[in-house]
N, C-alpha and C positions, 0 to 999 in steps of 0.2 A: 474389544479388549482395550483396557486402559494402558497406555504406554508411558504415562507419567503426568505429573503436575509440577508446574513451576510458576514463579512470580517474577515479573520484570517491570521495569520502569521505562516508559517511552517519553521522549522529549522531541517535539517537532519544531523545525526552524524554517523561517522565511524572512524576507525583508519587510519593512513596514508597509510596502505597497502590495504585498502578497504575490509578487511576480512568479514565484515558483509554483505555489498551489493553484494559481489561476491558469497555469499551464499543465495542471494535473501531475506535477512533479513534487514528490513528498520526501523531504530530507528529515531523517530521524536518527536519534541516538538511542539505541536499545542495549541495555546491559553494558554500557561503556563502549559499544562499537557503532560505527557509523553505517547507515544504510540509505540508499536512494532508490525510491520506487518511481520508475518512469513509465509512461503509457506505451503500450505496444500498438503501433499504428496499423500493421497489416491485418486485414480482415480475412481470417482463414476459417471462419465459423459459419459460412453460408451453406445452406442446403442446396441441392441441385437446382432448385427453383430460383436461387439467388437471394433468398430471404434467410435471416438468422433464425435458428431454432429458438423456441421459447426459453429453453434452459440457457443457451449461449447468450441470449440477450440479458440475462440476469447475472452473468458471471463477470467479474472484473479481471482484467489481464494486465499485469505489470511486469516489467523487467526489474529485478532487484539486483542492485549493484552494491557490493560490500568492500571493494578496493578503494581506499581513501583517495589516492591520487586520481583515480578515474571519477570518483564522486566529485572532487573539487573541480576537475576539468568540465564535467557535465553541468554542474551548478553555474560555473563561470560562463559557459556557453549560453545557458538560459538567461543569465543576468547581464550579458555583455553590453546591452544598451544602457543599463543602469550603472554598472560598476566601472565603466570605462575600460582602460587597458591595463589596469593594475595586475601584476603577476602574483600568483600564489605559489608557495614553495611546495612542489609535489612530493618532496622527500619527508614531509612531516609525519610524526607518529600519531597514533590514535588519540594520545593524550594532549597533543598540542592543538589548541582550539583558537589560536590567533587568527586563522583564516576566516573564522566566522565574522569577526569585527571588520576585517578587511573587505568583506563582501556585504557588510551591513546586515548580517543575519542575526535574528534574535529568536528566542524560544517563545512560541505562541501557544503551545499546548504541552502539558506535563501531567501524566497520570500513570498509575500503576495497575497492572492486570494480573489476575490469577488465572492461569490457563490449565485446563485438563485436556489431554490429547488422547485420542482413541484411534484404533484401526479396525477395519472389518476385513473380510477375506479378499476384497478387491486390492490387488497389489498396487502400491504407490499412492494410495488414497489415505489422507489423514483428516480426522474430524477434530476440530478444536472448539472447546466451549470456554468462552472468556467471561470473566466477571471483572469489570472495571471499577476502580475505587470511586467513580462518580455516580454509581448506582445503575449502570447499564450492563445487561447480560446479552450475549450474542454468540451464535455458533457459526462455524464456516466449514465447508468441505473443501479441502485443498489438494491439488495435484501439482507438484513442481515439474516443470517441463524444461529440459536443458535447451540452451540456445539452438535454434533451428529444429526444435523437437516437434513432435506430433501434437499440436494443440487440439485438433479435432478429437483425437483419441482420448485426451485428457478430459475434454468436455463430456464425452460419452461416459467415462468413468464417473464423473461427478453426477451426471443425470441418473445413472444406474444406482449409485450409492444413495442419492436423495430418495429415489423410489423405494429402496429397501428400508429407509428410515421413515417412510410415510410422508415425505415432504413433497409438495407440489411446486412447480416452477411458475406459478401464476402471480407471485408478488415478490418484489425485491425487498430485502430487509436492510435497514440502515446499519452501516458499520459503526464502530466505536468513534471514529473521527467525525463522522456526520453528526452524531448525537452530541459529542463533546462540543463541537463548534456551535451547534444550534443552541445549546444551553449556556455556553460560556462566552462566545464571540458571535452574536447574532448578525453583526454587520459583515463580518468575514464570510459567514455561512451564506448570507443573502447574495453576496457578490459571486460566490462559487455556483450558486443556483442560477443566477442570471447568465453566467458564462457557460452553463451546461456542463460544469465539471462534476457536480454532484447530482 
C-alpha cells in the first residue's frame, strides 16, 4: 500500500578535512530541519554462533538526532580537536546557521529526492523508493527502533519483508550518498573507502 509521495532537498555538511564523515557522522539539513546520523556501536545482531546474520551485515544502523542543541554538541565533540574550545550557542533556532561557520562546516552535497513510501502487512516496516535528481534510484526497507529498542527484532522484520519482496541479502546496494560522492567528489569517496566508512 502506497502511503505517500514527497520531495525533499538534502544538504550535507562537513569541514574541509571531512572529519565528520570520516567518523561516519553525517550532518544534514532536510526540508529546513537539521539531522545528525551517528553510528551505533553496540553489536546486537550476532547469531548464537557469534557471527552476524547475512541480512544484518547488509543493514546500516544509525542513531538519528533531530534536536539542534544536541546536534551542535555532538558535532563539536567530534570536531573538538579541530575547532578548539570555541563555544556554540545551544539556544539557536533552526534558522540560525552561524554555528556552521564557527565550526568551519560547509555544504559538500546538495540534491533533491522524490520518495514514494509503502507499507506491507508487517507492522512498523516502511519501504521507500527514492529517485535522486542526479540520476540514481534506490530503495530501502526501514524499521525505526526507539532508543534501547529491540534491534534484533527490527532486523528480522527487514529480512522477512525482503523475502516477501523477492530480495536476497547477498549483495549490499549503494545508498544515495555513496553514489553522489563517487560521481561528484571522488577524492572524498576514496578517503571514506580507505577508512572503511563506506
